[in-house]
Steps between C-alpha positions, in 0.01 A plus 500: 500500500634846418626704797450195720813297566543216746312550829702636790533300822157456658467477880255277681212747518158445349529434127315821414733701728805348334369584152405854601844564652677364194297715258542801728879452502504485119303825478722680753817384321367629168493154345129561437440862401212732587227448241620151405254212507569188703471157341153344497371319808555169320864589426555614861355174626745306284790728594451464875361147493183592691125500450283789389382601855856577614570710190173690526548572869849634433379721215209634705734585787738682265200684357393605850846629585519701177761297311266361239181586316283188483198497268275219385577375153846654479846425632620682811709810436761677717358836608654840558543547878223706664554624858128470569516124447754474782305722737168329427644182652498682835131586483381200704733571791423871465129442547573299814698793636220742416256298709678637808545858616877473520507373143298796377741736677795327333351547155410861576863557593614322183276720288659809653853372434415417141311820414769718659765326288280538192429869545867583559595314183215668311633841604839407355368360173186703421499680166292808423260268317470284811429804716232624260333157490507476880349847533215400268430197722514719808243742356276207410534371856418841647187516286369186676488652847133405546503155341676222693485245215642741243753628751624147563563446129684830452690447825627169359597668174695774680703258714553255214635778279761589762597132517539481123726808497742320734570242223580215739306183402566314827413799719193565286388137532550505877302823522205358306493177701509683833232742385275213393545332838413822682190568290264449797701750705486753220127460447432541872724807529325672210165460679600758762319835446827695481699237308459637147586858590810385690612275216454774241713739706764230542503423127548869425797516740657188349453630146644845573809348665552270201444788257761705689742203494518504882547139614503579874172690475346227287600234752363702792171560317465132411579389856246743642235387250542130576520562876161671478353206306629257763380710792154540343472125443580408859274773638208365296570144614518614861171689469332202332614273784365741759168530321469122484570451870 
């Protein structure tokens, strides 16, 4: 088979694990290139001397971890690495953490670390075109001061635009995953009567610091904004608990 020499030494793991590790090693070494198709399942079965279940399990695992694209009716293909594939593997454990208060606090802290890093990098890299596009999103966000649903959408767009300016795929992927996991927190915080006005003021401060290329001001504005979101969330939870008791 092309690009598939003799199998490397296989340890006494499950057959599917052995196959997955061998294919993974070939991809990492460059023996099998990004975009290249693997041999058919039948050829892999013959190559490794195993049955179809072991081959399929190995291919499905490599698909889950982002090494391969597996589709029905076609041979598996080596995929371009995507940081989100790596981070998505953590989602199960992440949800377990979020079921506890201390876990929520950890993710809130992580979001702050990530967004502060992003906004500082965005200040460094932003072009005039980026600044103009961000200002347009800010104005759209400010126009939604009386509509929580519309505000939520434009709030997302504003923060996502800052993340895209930073041009860091791994940081951007981590930001999106953390934001998705904290969606309940965000929704609850926006329900506070003063939440939208506070967020709009914070967005304006973040934008103006970025526009002025002032990284320290941008970081301070972002930290203050996220601290307010966190404080509002815990205040609402505390009030809900008191009302229920």
